[in-house]
C-alpha positions, 0 to 999 in steps of 0.5 A: 500500500502507498499513498495517503489513506483514510479509515473509518476504523480506529484499529490498524490491526486489520490493515483495512482503509476506506479510501486512498489517495496516490501521487499522480503525474499527468505530464504537467503537474503533480496531483492526488488520485482517489482509488475510488472506493467511495464511488466519487469521480476519479479525477486528479486532485490538488492538495486542497482538493484532496483535503476537501475529499477526505473531509467529505468522507469524514463528515458524511456519516455525521450528517446522516 
């Protein structure tokens, strides 16, 4: 596993996670690409976009 991961579970024993962002180079710029486990768009994200992406995943269960 490489990249930045997010897990809704507080236990790291089972090596599970809900989403992962990996670094991507499109030939012009570096960005972060979601693995797609949350069924969101597969577009490359900026650092700010990645922060918003993880925030949405974090806050969504509290809004339901």
